[in-house]
DRENVEX-961333 format. One record per residue (C-alpha): residue in one letter; x negated, y negated, z negated. Coordinates in steps of 0.001 Angstrom, whole numbers, always signed. Each point is the difference from the previous one (the first is absolute). Example, Ala and Ser with C-alpha at 12.3 -4.5 7.8 and 13.67 -1.06 7.14 Angstrom:
<pts>
[pt 'a', [-12300, +4500, -7800]]
[pt 's', [-1370, -3440, +660]]
</pts>
This chain:
<pts>
[pt 'm', [+0, +0, +0]]
[pt 'r', [-1604, -3238, +1104]]
[pt 'l', [-290, -2351, -2974]]
[pt 's', [-546, -3156, +2044]]
[pt 'g', [+3314, -1861, +61]]
[pt 'a', [+1763, +2656, -2079]]
[pt 'h', [+2145, -900, -3003]]
[pt 'v', [-1555, +1873, -2923]]
[pt 'l', [+1765, +295, -3354]]
[pt 'l', [-2596, +818, -2670]]
[pt 't', [+950, +900, -3573]]
[pt 'g', [-2352, -269, -2959]]
[pt 'a', [-1679, -2875, +1824]]
[pt 't', [-1751, -1613, -2963]]
[pt 'g', [-1827, +3129, -1187]]
[pt 't', [-3619, +780, +821]]
[pt 'i', [+790, +2048, +3109]]
[pt 'g', [+3085, -2025, +896]]
[pt 's', [-1769, -3366, +89]]
[pt 'r', [-2811, +1424, +2152]]
[pt 'l', [+2554, +1596, +2302]]
[pt 'a', [+1887, -3274, +340]]
[pt 't', [-3179, -1801, +1030]]
[pt 'e', [-962, +2751, +2461]]
[pt 'l', [+3450, +168, +1568]]
[pt 'a', [+152, -3766, +398]]
[pt 'a', [-3434, +37, +1656]]
[pt 'r', [+1370, +2516, +2525]]
[pt 'g', [+2837, -2339, +958]]
[pt 'a', [+2859, +1513, -2002]]
[pt 'r', [+2926, -2113, -1199]]
[pt 'l', [+195, +803, -3695]]
[pt 't', [+2720, +313, -2580]]
[pt 'l', [-1704, +562, -3357]]
[pt 'v', [+1847, +1506, -2963]]
[pt 'a', [-1101, +102, -3655]]
[pt 'r', [+1551, -686, -3376]]
[pt 't', [-2071, -3019, -1088]]
[pt 'a', [+1065, -3075, +1953]]
[pt 'p', [-2958, -2364, -684]]
[pt 'd', [-2625, +2581, +998]]
[pt 'l', [+2022, +977, +3056]]
[pt 't', [+420, -3588, +1162]]
[pt 'a', [-3723, -670, -443]]
[pt 'l', [-831, +3034, +2140]]
[pt 'a', [+2593, -691, +2691]]
[pt 'a', [-649, -3696, +630]]
[pt 'p', [-3447, +159, +1667]]
[pt 'l', [+1071, +3043, +2038]]
[pt 'g', [+3131, -1676, +1356]]
[pt 'a', [+1984, +2843, -1540]]
[pt 'h', [+3551, +47, -1345]]
[pt 'a', [+22, +673, -3760]]
[pt 'l', [+2911, +1967, -1475]]
[pt 'p', [-270, +559, -3762]]
[pt 'a', [+1984, +3106, -953]]
[pt 'd', [+289, +2870, -2435]]
[pt 'l', [+105, +3042, +2279]]
[pt 't', [+1422, +2207, -2746]]
[pt 'd', [+3252, -1978, +282]]
[pt 't', [+1182, +1989, +3008]]
[pt 'd', [+3312, -1859, +168]]
[pt 'r', [-1951, -3091, +1085]]
[pt 'l', [-1996, +1697, +2761]]
[pt 'p', [+2571, -749, +2756]]
[pt 'd', [-261, -3696, -903]]
[pt 'l', [-3796, +234, +58]]
[pt 'l', [+36, +1505, +3480]]
[pt 'a', [+2533, -2568, +1237]]
[pt 'a', [-2176, -2861, -1284]]
[pt 'a', [-3073, +1457, +1727]]
[pt 'e', [+1870, +357, +3306]]
[pt 'd', [+1510, -3480, -222]]
[pt 'h', [-3514, -1430, -100]]
[pt 'h', [-2011, +2218, +2368]]
[pt 'g', [+2568, +2127, +1843]]
[pt 'p', [+286, +3808, -165]]
[pt 'v', [-2704, +1842, -1913]]
[pt 'd', [-2423, +1799, +2312]]
[pt 'v', [-2331, +1461, -2633]]
[pt 'l', [+974, +862, -3574]]
[pt 'v', [-2933, +538, -2385]]
[pt 'h', [+737, +1602, -3371]]
[pt 'n', [-2862, -1055, -2246]]
[pt 'a', [+1682, -900, -3298]]
[pt 'a', [-646, +2549, -2752]]
[pt 'a', [-450, +493, -3733]]
[pt 'e', [-2873, +2247, -1084]]
[pt 's', [+1266, +1219, -3409]]
[pt 'a', [-3320, +1324, -1337]]
[pt 'a', [+858, +2105, -3054]]
[pt 'l', [+544, +3586, -1037]]
[pt 'l', [+3654, +826, +551]]
[pt 't', [+477, +395, -3756]]
[pt 'd', [-1243, -3588, -455]]
[pt 'v', [+2145, -1627, +2684]]
[pt 'r', [+2175, -2746, -1471]]
[pt 'd', [+3791, +193, -90]]
[pt 'g', [+1440, -1059, +3339]]
[pt 'e', [-3330, +193, +1850]]
[pt 'v', [+920, +3165, +1897]]
[pt 'a', [+3098, -1655, +1459]]
[pt 'r', [-1822, -3259, +795]]
[pt 't', [-2929, +1739, +1715]]
[pt 'v', [+2229, +2264, +2083]]
[pt 'a', [+2174, -2984, +922]]
[pt 'l', [-2921, -2097, +1284]]
[pt 'n', [-2242, +2695, +1479]]
[pt 'l', [+2613, +2215, +1634]]
[pt 'v', [+3594, -1254, -91]]
[pt 'a', [-759, -3508, +1281]]
[pt 'p', [-2035, +1160, +3043]]
[pt 'l', [+2645, +2528, +975]]
[pt 'e', [+2850, -2468, -394]]
[pt 'l', [-1777, -2825, +1824]]
[pt 't', [-949, +2356, +2831]]
[pt 'r', [+3622, +1159, +250]]
[pt 'l', [+1086, -3617, +397]]
[pt 'v', [-2653, -929, +2582]]
[pt 'l', [+317, +3034, +2275]]
[pt 'p', [+3348, -754, +1718]]
[pt 's', [-1401, -3187, +1551]]
[pt 'm', [-3187, +1771, +1058]]
[pt 'l', [+2016, +2813, +1564]]
[pt 'r', [+2172, -2427, +1954]]
[pt 'r', [-3104, -1726, +1369]]
[pt 'g', [-1890, +3247, +630]]
[pt 'h', [-3178, -1077, -1759]]
[pt 'g', [-1409, -549, -3474]]
[pt 'h', [-2405, +1403, -2548]]
[pt 'v', [+206, +1035, -3658]]
[pt 'v', [-3150, +101, -2132]]
[pt 'a', [-254, +1508, -3481]]
[pt 'v', [-3037, -630, -2184]]
[pt 's', [-125, +3245, -1950]]
[pt 's', [-2875, +1581, -1918]]
[pt 'l', [-2258, +3030, -175]]
[pt 'a', [+1867, +580, -3259]]
[pt 'a', [+2755, +1266, +2310]]
[pt 'v', [-2404, +2751, +1057]]
[pt 'a', [-1695, +805, -3316]]
[pt 't', [+1080, -1805, -3159]]
[pt 'f', [-2495, -660, -2782]]
[pt 'p', [+1091, +359, -3630]]
[pt 'g', [+1372, -3268, -1275]]
[pt 'l', [+1610, -758, +3374]]
[pt 't', [+2816, +2555, -71]]
[pt 'l', [+2797, -2542, +444]]
[pt 'y', [-1876, -2055, +2599]]
[pt 'g', [-1043, +3097, +1949]]
[pt 'a', [+3546, +1357, +12]]
[pt 't', [+1375, -3187, +1561]]
[pt 'k', [-2779, -175, +2596]]
[pt 'a', [+491, +3670, +906]]
[pt 'g', [+3668, -795, +550]]
[pt 'l', [-890, -2981, +2180]]
[pt 's', [-2442, +1999, +2147]]
[pt 'a', [+2549, +2796, +402]]
[pt 'a', [+2709, -2485, +964]]
[pt 'm', [-2238, -1526, +2657]]
[pt 'a', [-745, +3447, +1451]]
[pt 'g', [+3714, +684, +329]]
[pt 'l', [+688, -3457, +1392]]
[pt 'r', [-2638, +467, +2692]]
[pt 'l', [+1865, +3095, +1196]]
[pt 'e', [+3380, -1726, -107]]
[pt 'l', [-1307, -2847, +2132]]
[pt 'r', [-1511, +2099, +2791]]
[pt 'g', [+840, -1466, +3398]]
[pt 't', [+1422, -3245, -1371]]
[pt 'g', [-2999, -2262, +580]]
[pt 'i', [-398, -534, -3751]]
[pt 'g', [-3286, +1074, -1570]]
[pt 't', [-1126, +659, -3551]]
[pt 't', [-3341, -197, -1767]]
[pt 't', [-653, +1628, -3373]]
[pt 'v', [-3049, -1383, -1796]]
[pt 'e', [-1443, +2162, -2778]]
[pt 'l', [-2641, -1870, -1977]]
[pt 'g', [-2574, +962, -2565]]
[pt 'p', [-1033, -2449, -2737]]
[pt 'v', [-220, -3628, +1136]]
[pt 'a', [-2008, -2676, -1804]]
[pt 's', [+2847, -1870, -1698]]
[pt 'p', [+1583, -935, -3337]]
[pt 'm', [+2123, +3136, +431]]
[pt 'm', [-3123, +2170, -209]]
[pt 'e', [-1166, -2006, -2990]]
[pt 'r', [+3287, +780, -1737]]
[pt 'i', [-269, +3687, +895]]
[pt 'a', [-3482, +4, -1530]]
[pt 't', [+1539, -850, -3371]]
[pt 'e', [+1766, +3391, -59]]
[pt 'p', [-2743, +2394, -1197]]
[pt 't', [+1181, +3128, +1828]]
[pt 's', [+398, -1765, +3348]]
[pt 'a', [-3281, -1854, -445]]
[pt 'a', [-1852, +3257, -650]]
[pt 'a', [+1509, +1652, +3079]]
[pt 'f', [-868, -2915, +2282]]
[pt 'g', [-3472, -206, -1497]]
[pt 'r', [-591, +3667, +748]]
[pt 'a', [+1235, -413, +3584]]
[pt 'r', [-2269, -3003, +551]]
[pt 's', [-3021, +1809, -1421]]
[pt 'l', [+600, +2794, +2522]]
[pt 'g', [+248, -2545, +2823]]
[pt 'v', [+3561, +1049, +819]]
[pt 'l', [+1833, -3270, -710]]
[pt 'p', [-2124, -3120, +415]]
[pt 'l', [+1674, -3279, -899]]
[pt 'l', [+1554, -1532, +3127]]
[pt 'd', [-411, -3644, +994]]
[pt 'p', [+3490, -1566, +363]]
[pt 'd', [-1089, -2015, +3049]]
[pt 'd', [-1101, +3225, +1722]]
[pt 'v', [+3331, +1581, -914]]
[pt 'a', [+1968, -2904, +1498]]
[pt 't', [-1966, +158, +3252]]
[pt 'a', [+450, +3774, +270]]
[pt 'v', [+3758, -210, -625]]
[pt 'a', [+490, -2716, +2625]]
[pt 'e', [-2038, +1978, +2532]]
[pt 'a', [+2045, +3139, -744]]
[pt 'v', [+3266, -1848, +671]]
[pt 'd', [-1341, -1550, +3202]]
[pt 'a', [-1022, +3489, +1153]]
[pt 'd', [+3298, +1610, -1138]]
[pt 'r', [-1864, +2484, -2194]]
[pt 'r', [+2370, +2102, -2054]]
[pt 'h', [-2474, +569, -2824]]
[pt 'l', [-2940, -1836, -1563]]
[pt 't', [-2082, +1477, -2825]]
[pt 'l', [-2614, -2047, -1868]]
[pt 'p', [-2716, +710, -933]]
[pt 'r', [-473, +2006, +3183]]
[pt 'r', [-2001, +2650, -1847]]
[pt 'a', [+3254, +920, -1761]]
[pt 'a', [+1756, +639, +3324]]
[pt 'p', [-559, +3802, -95]]
[pt 'l', [+1768, +167, -3373]]
[pt 'a', [+2909, -2040, +1334]]
[pt 'a', [+128, +2158, +3139]]
[pt 'm', [+572, +3087, -2153]]
[pt 's', [+3130, -1562, -1479]]
[pt 'q', [+1179, -1061, +3455]]
[pt 'a', [-366, +3467, +1510]]
[pt 'p', [+3592, +1106, -763]]
[pt 'r', [+1303, -3268, +1480]]
[pt 's', [-2053, +597, +3150]]
[pt 'v', [+1479, +3487, +316]]
[pt 'v', [+3516, -1431, -247]]
[pt 'r', [-844, -2673, +2580]]
[pt 'l', [-1291, +2614, +2417]]
[pt 'a', [+3009, +2237, -597]]
[pt 'l', [+2311, -2878, +900]]
[pt 't', [-1805, -842, +3235]]
[pt 'g', [+2556, +97, +2795]]
[pt 'l', [+2938, -412, -2364]]
[pt 'r', [+2180, -2939, +999]]
[pt 'p', [-581, -2905, -2448]]
[pt 'a', [+2767, -505, -2572]]
[pt 'h', [+792, -3528, +1168]]
[pt 'h', [+418, +1224, +3575]]
[pt 'e', [+2567, +2526, -1188]]
[pt 'a', [+1822, -2693, -1966]]
[pt 'a', [+118, -2266, +3044]]
[pt 'r', [+1666, +2765, +2043]]
[pt 'a', [+2607, +758, -2649]]
</pts>
């Protein structure tokens, strides 16, 4: 999906990865709608990029239709939807605070699914579009202390795999991004949970999960969308591990080759 001239709606825009992505997407000529909860930070990010700032709480799913309508009123139909907003929830499951399970699932999984559901009809009518999900290697192999986070990211990666199959032949692409640890305040917070910190420390000492530079991540994600890549794994040395988890999905994709896409069947009905 060509980013130049495309209307890109990016959630979680003020985070470490989100702000780098916003800058990279703007540099590639995208027309941006940026979404985050904190209005002052969002406005400060959006202004120099010529982006449209939409402060919103994505866990309030009843307001998502209004969010989408406001984005389209300003920049027209959404061409690329990037799900980047997430809560990390670094704690043993027994130590998770009351209400945190519901909040994390709502932001990391429910909101992307609901927002995608709302965006797709317009994309299908136009016959083009792209959906991007910033997931995690925790979706592939979850470290202790990240049980809740890993569960939501596994759900997101699985949803994107199914969505890719549903959208065959429609002109709409998907890209699932599964990231290792990124240099960010999020990783600093994870480091305060002893079990998670020990697991990441062990992985780094073995050279399996080096800390990723957020600028490199933003560039790689933008390039993956431009190239219509369905999957991006960083660091690349972790790609074989991710490929093992994707093997069943690849088998399903191959088994469905030649089967008429679901949306084609619906159009005939």
